[in-house]
N, C-alpha and C positions, 0 to 999 in steps of 0.2 A: 548510367547507374544501374546496378543489379536490382531486379524486382524482388520485393520481399518474399521470402520462402514461407510456405504454410506448414506448420508443425502439428501433426496429429489430425485425426478425422473428426474430432468433436466440434460442435458449435455450441458455445456456452451462452446461457441466458444473460449472465452478468459476470463475465470473467474479469477478475481483478487480482490484486495482492500477489503478483508474480515476484518471486525471489530466487536468486541463485544461491543454493545451500548445499554444501558437501558434494560438489560436482554435478548437481542436477538442478533443474528448475521446478519449483513447486508453485502452485497457484490455487486460487479459490474461485468457486462459482457461488457468489455471495448468498443469493436467496435460496439456493438448494442446500446450503450448509456443507458443501463438499470441499475437501482438501485433496488436490490432485497433483500428479507429477507428469511432466512431459515424457512421452515415450522415446525410446531410442531410435525408432524409425518414424519418418514423417507420415507413413501410411497406416499407422497404428493408432488406436484410441488412447486417450489419456488414462493413466493408471491411478485408481483410487488409493488414497492413503488412509483417510478416515472421513467420517461424516458426522455432523451434529444435527439435532432436531431443531435448529434455530439458524438464523443467518450467520455466516462466517466471513468476516471482512478480510482479515489478513493474519498471518502468523509470523513469529520469529522463533528460531531454534533456541533451546536452552543450552547454555554453554556446557560442554563436556558431558552431555546427556543425550546421545543419539536417539531419535524417535520421540523426544519430548518437546512440546511446543508451548509457547505463550501465545494467546490468541485474542484478537478483538472479535467478539462474538455476542450474539443475542443483545442483551442490554448492558454488557460490561466486558470484563477481561477475565479470562479463565486459563487454567493449566490443562493441557491435553496430554495424557500418557500414551505410551506405545500401543496399548490395547484399545485406545479410543476412550478411556475413562476421562470424564470431565470433572474438574474441581474448580469451583468458582472462587476467584480472588475478590472480586467486587462486581456488583450489578447496580451502578449508580443511577441508571436510567429507568429502573423499575417503576418508580413513582412519578415519572414526568407527567406534565399536563397533557401531552400528546403522545401517541404511540411512537416509540423510538427504536432504533437499532444502531449497532456499531457499524462503522464503515472501514476506512483504511487504517493501517497501523504499521509500525516499524520499530526496531530497536536502534538506538543511537550508538556511536562508537564507544561510549562510556558504559554500556551495558544496561541502560534503562529502556523501557518499552513505552511507546507513545501511541495513543489510539483516539480517533475521533468518532463522535456520535452524530446522528442526524435523525430527523423525523421521517417516517415512511412517506409522508405526503410532502416532504421538503418544506415544512413550515419555516417561515423566515425567522432566523436567529434562534432556532430551537436547539441547535447543536452545540457541542462542547469538545474540547480537547483534554484528554486525561494523560497523566504520566504515572507509570508504575515504576517506582524506585527499586533499587537492588535489594532493599530490605523488605520489600513486599507491600509498602504503603502505596496507596492510590490517591492521587490528588487531581482535582479539576484545576487545570492551569489557564484555560481560556473558556469564555462563554460567548454567546451571541454570534456563533458561526452557523451558517445555514447548511452547507454541504462541505465538511472538511475533507480534504484529500491530501495525500502524503501522510505525515510529513517526510521530508528528505533532509539529510544532514550533510554538512561539509565533512571532509575526511578527518578533521580534528575535533568534530563535534561541537564547535563553538558557534555555528550558524545553522539555523533551522529555516527551511522553506515550508510554508503551509498554503495550500490552495483553498479558497472558498469558491467552489465550482459555480454555485448559483450566481455569484457576483462577477465571475470571469476574472478574478484577481488572484495573484500569488503574492504573498507577503513574506518578508525576510525578517527573522528575529535573531538578535544575539542571544546566546545561551551560555550561562555560567557553567563551566565544565565540572565544577565540584557539586553544586547544589541542583543543577538543572533548571534554575529559575530563568525565565525569559525576560529580556529587556524590551525596550520600546521598538515596535515593528516599523518597517518602512515598506511601501509598495514597491515590489520588484518588477512585476509585469502585469499589465491589464490587457486582456485579449479583446479584440473588436468583434471576433466571431468565434463561436464554439466555447467550450468550457474546459479549463485546465483540470486534469484528473490525476492519475497516478504520476509519481515523479521519482527521479533518482539523480544523483550527481556522478560526475566522472572525475578522472585523475587530474584534469586541468581546472577543476572547480566550476565547470559548466553544469547547468541544470537541464535535464531532459524532462519533458512532460508530454503525456498523451493529451490530445485535444479532442474531447468528446464532441460529436456532432459535425466534425470537419473531415474525418478520414485522414488525419495528420498527426505526426509527433513533431515537436519542436525542441531544438537545443538552444539554450540561451547562455550567453557569456556572463561572467560575474557582474558586468555593468548593466545587464538587462537587455542588451542588444541581441537580435536574432542571429544565430550562427548557422543554423541548418534547419531545413524542413524536409520531412520524409512523408511521402504519400503512401497510403495503404488502401487496399481494395475492401475496406470495411468502414462504415460511417461512424462507428462509435468506439474508437480506441479508448481503453479504460485504464489499464495498468501496464507498467513496464519496469524492466531492470536491465542491467548489463551483466552478461555472464559468458558462458563458454569457457574453453580451456585457457584462453588468453584474455578474457574479460572484454573482448571487443565484439560480442554479439549482442545487439539490442533485441530483447525479447518483449513482445507487445501482445497483451490480451485485448479482446474486444467483446462486444455484447450485441445481442439481438433484441433485448427487452425494449418494448415500446415501439418497435418498427412494425408498421402494418404489412409491409412486403419485404421481409429480410432478403438480402442477396445471398448467394451461395457461400460467401466468406464472412458474412456478419456473424460474430461470435467465435471466429477462428483465432488461433494464436500464430503470430508471425515472428520471423527472425530477419534482422537486417544487420549486415556487417558495417561497423563504424571504425573510425581511426583511433579514437582515444578510449582506453579501457576504463572500466569501473571495478569496484571491489565487490566481493561476495557480500551477502547480507550479514550484518552484524548480529551476534547472538544476544539474548537476554542473559545477564550474568548475576544470578542471585547471590547475596552474601550470606544466606542461611541455607541449611541443607534442603529444605523444601522451598519450592517456588511460591507457595501459598502465602498470602498476606497475613500480617499480624494485627492489622487495623487499617481502617480506611478514613480518609478525609475527603469530603466532597465540597 
């Protein structure tokens, strides 16, 4: 098996939210609020796209508007313009009982954006999952999650996978394709070691997840059985996606936060060739000219 390639010279504090968008990979360094792009050469630094004065968990491109993003950031969801201007759609965690931030987020195949929140101190059950509909409304769809990661969706958008990293569990939810409403979840995978983190699906309907604390990424079949395990020279894999020209390059971010003696590759971005491709990141598709919301429901 070919060893994972190291992409770029940067070592990220908390590298996550990697997505394949318009022929390139973009990613976040959450706590520094930076949105970055992978360089063309492995010996070059990551290229800055924009920066926010608050944590930036993940972004999705806005359909047919190059350089425009919907982001899970700060205490909510915002719109980022090409000059870095930020317009807040909703900040539902502003008045939470503990200090909160947004974590992972992704657009589904139907054009909605989903994002999870968590407490800075990972307070048990403090987190939630929010859905930004195409008309700009924001709804809290799940409560009582400690550290939500993902979600990841099936190709037709009728299945959602969501990790609660603190509990070591990935749950699978049916999704109504019209309303976005979630059905009754089932436990998909429970890990005995490490924590499931960023996730993505491939064209065979299998789920890839980074496993924080183990230096591994796992691929699971739709029945929950382990299909493949890839080792990385970094202890805290955090985010991943499938990209490259043929969709068969697994790109994995990692983190050095919390490590007393980080290794030389902790916080690096890695590439691994795989057999089954994935699709590029889905865009957020607003039904109104502006991506900003007309009203929020919490």
